[in-house]
N, C-alpha and C positions, 0 to 999 in steps of 0.2 A: 500931175493932174491929167485927167481925161476929160476933154471938153467936146461936146457934140450937140448940134441942133438937129432934132429929129422932127420933121413935119408931122403935125397932128398929135405928137406926144409931148414935145417941149424940149428944153435945153438941159443937158446933163453937164454938170461940172463936178466931176467926181474926184474926191481926195482920199477916200477910204474904201476898203473892201473888207466886209465882215463875213466870215465863213463859219459854218458849223464843221466839225471834224468827222465824226462817225456817220457813215451813209452819205456823206457829201465829198470829203477829201479822201476817205478811207473806207474800206469794207472789212468788217471784223477787227477794226483797230489797226489795220495795216494800210499805210499811205499807198495810193495807187500810182502806177507808173506814169511818168510825165508830169505829175503834180508838182513836185519839188522845183523843177526847172521852170515851169509855167509861173508859179508863185514868185520865184526870185526875179523873173523877167518883169512881172507886174509891179514888183516892189520898187522899181526905178520910177514909176509914176504914181503909185498909190501906197498908202500905208495899209499894210495887211494886218488884220485882227482875226485870230481864230477864237471863237467863243463856243465852249463846248461842255457838255456833261461828262465827256471822256469815259463813256461806258465800259470800255475795255481797258482803260488805264495806260494807253500807249500813245496818247497825243504828243507828249513831250519828246519822247524818242523818235516818233515818226517825223516830227517837224524839226529834228536837229538839222542844222545847216540851211534852214529856211529863214529868210529875213522877214519875221513876223513877230507879233506879240501874242502870246497864248494866255487865255483866261479859262480856267476850269471852274465851272459853276458848282455851287452846292445844290443838293437835292431840294426840290420844291420850287415851283413857279419859275422854272427856267425860261419859259416863254416871255415872262415879264423881264427877267434879267437880260435876255438877249435884245429885246426891243429897247430897254434902258440904255444898253451899251450903244446901239445905233443912234439914239436920241442924244446922248452925251457928245458923240462925235459930230453930230449935225446930220440928221436924216437926209436933208436936201443935198448933201455932199457925199452920200454913202450909197454904194451898191452892196447888196448881200446875196449870198448863195446858201441854200439849205435844202433839206428834203423832209424833215420831220414836222410833226404837228407843233412842236415847240419852236419851230423856225418861222411859222406863218406870220406872227406879229411883226417880226423884224423885216420879212420880205415886204409886207404891206406898207410899212413905214418908211422904207428906204426909197431914195430916188429911182432906183432900179433894183428889182427883186427877181432873182433867177432860182427856179427850182430845178433840182437834178434828180433823176431816177436812176439809181444804181442797183446793186445787189440787194439792199434792204427795201427797195421800193421807195415810194413817197407818199406822204399823207395827202389825201384829197384836200384837206384844209390848206395845206402848204401850196399845193398846185393852184388852188383858186386864188390865193394871195399873190402869186407871182406874175410878173410882167411877161416872162419868157420861161419855157421849160425845155431843158436839155436832157439828153439820154446818157451823157457822160460828163464828167467834171472837166476834162481837158478841153472839150468843145465849149463849155460854159466860160472857162477862163480865157479861151481864145476870142470869145465875143469881145472881151475887153482889150485884148491885144490888137484886135482888128475892128475898131469901132464901127466901121460902115456896115458890118454884119448886124449890128444893133439897128441901124436905120433900115436896113432891108426888112427886118422882122417887125419893128415897132411902128413904122410910119403908117399913116392912114391915107 
């Protein structure tokens, strides 16, 4: 668990991390450098869940060797499926990271929502739903590995 009191933001008691795959952990279906190691480091403190439409069909192969649970969503209402996954885990105990329009609801529902802007860009709906925006996934994951970075960004 990652526990942190952030002045003006509140208390985070995170047990789960929910992530999108394409555009978040991967570009064109290929896992980005440094992601596997960062996820496995975080898996010591958080249950890692990758919830994806798997546009390129490469998520399972890309995540081989990563301590996570992969859920590939069926077509249609993927935004609702993602927020439902967060709610089942306990939104108040969950951080989420994504980039797409179908990630916005899960970012808004989560105790901590992080949007990333990679090669695919990021939906403005997603950006507006996020608590923090990062320009690369490893930096986003490192926020959780070094929680005082969250305090520096989120405190009021």
